[in-house]
Every structure is written in C-alpha cells, then in structure tokens.
N, C-alpha and C positions, 0 to 999 in steps of 0.2 A: 504494500500500500504506500502511496506517495506520502511524504512527510509534509503535510500542509502548513506546518509552522514555518517552513522554509520558503513558502511562496511570498513573493513581493506583494505589497498592498495594492489597493485598487487604482493607484496612480497610472494614468494612461501612458505616460512616457515609458514606464517599465514594461508595458505590454504591446506598444505600437509596432514593434518589429514583426508581430504576427500578421499584421495587415499586408506585409510585403512577401509573405511566405508563398513559395511555389505550390504548396499543398492546399492552399485555400480553394475550396470548391471541389477538391478531389475526395472521392469516397473514403471515409476514414477506415474502412475495412482493409484497405491496402496497407495501412500502418499498424494495425492491431490484429493479432492472430485470433482466429476462432478457437473455441474450446477443442483441445485435442489435436490441433494441427502440429505435424512433425515432419521431419525428413525433407524430401524433395519439394513437397508442396510449400512448406514453410520457407525453405531456402529461396524458392522462386518468388514468392510473395515479397520477402524481405529485399531481394535484389531489385524488384520493380519499385518498391518504396524508396530504396536508396537512389535509384535513377532520378526520381523526383527531387530528392534532397541534393543531389550533386549539381543540379542547375539552379538551386535556390540561393537568392541573394542574402538571406539571413540564416544560412545553415549554421554558422558558428554561434550565433545568438541562441538558436534553437537547441543545439547540443549543450551549450553552457547552461541553459535553463534546466534541461533534463538532468544534467549531472548535479546541479545545485539543489534541486528539490528531490533528488533521488527517485526520479520517475521510474516506476517498476515495470511499466508495460509499453509496448509499441516501439516503432522506429522514430527517433527524434534526431534531427540534425545529421542524419546518415548513420546513426549508431543504433544497433539492435539492443534489446534487453541484455543479452549476454555480453556484448561489447562494453556497455556502460558498467555492468557489474564487474567486469575484468578491470576496467580503468579505475573504478572506485577501490577495488581490492588492492591494486598496485599502489594507489595513493595512500591507503591506510598503512601498508607495509613500509612506506618511506618515512612515515611519521615516527619520531623517536620520542617517547615520553620524557619530559624534562627531568624527572628523577633519575632515569637511567643515563641521561647525557652528562649529568654533573656528579653522579654517584650519590651515596647516602648523605643525608643532611645530618651533620653532627648535632648532638643534643646541646642545649644551652646551659 
C-alpha cells in the first residue's frame, strides 16, 4: 500500500507535471496489472507501458514521485513495481546508521 503520509499536499504546483504526462488519456490498465497476471503477458504489458513512458516529457518527475511515496503498484516513470522495489532496496543498503558510523557512544 502506498505511504500516503509521503504525498505532497494539494498545492497544484506539486502536481502540475501530471498535466504534461504522455499517459494522460491512455487506458490505465496498460500501467497496472490485472489480478494474477504473470510471465509473458505481464512482460509484454509492462514493455508497452514503458514505451509510453520513454516518450514522456515528465518521466523523471513521475519516477521520482513513485519512489518518494513508495508507490507499490503499476509502471511509473518507466519503472515497474519490481524495479522500484530493487532501487529502494539498494538505497536502504547504502544507508549507514549513525551509531555504526561513529561507533558506540561512551557513557557520560
């Protein structure tokens, strides 16, 4: 489920990029898989969705949005669910907790 607390507020300037999206008016079923879709059918649908994304002038904004809110479903900015999950996993592994970076904090 998407983390709605990460969504920007209702300010139009934060959402206006969507007005320029190549996917506006395209059937959303191209970007979101039906229940149980797997294998070649899923790969073909995702490839078609990515074709739309590749010609989109706001592709980077779309991908950044999906990553920022941890969008769990669909193709956003040319990234599938699995690709976004992989990117988020890599980012988590690169983060080093402050306590391990400086060692244990001595008692006062």
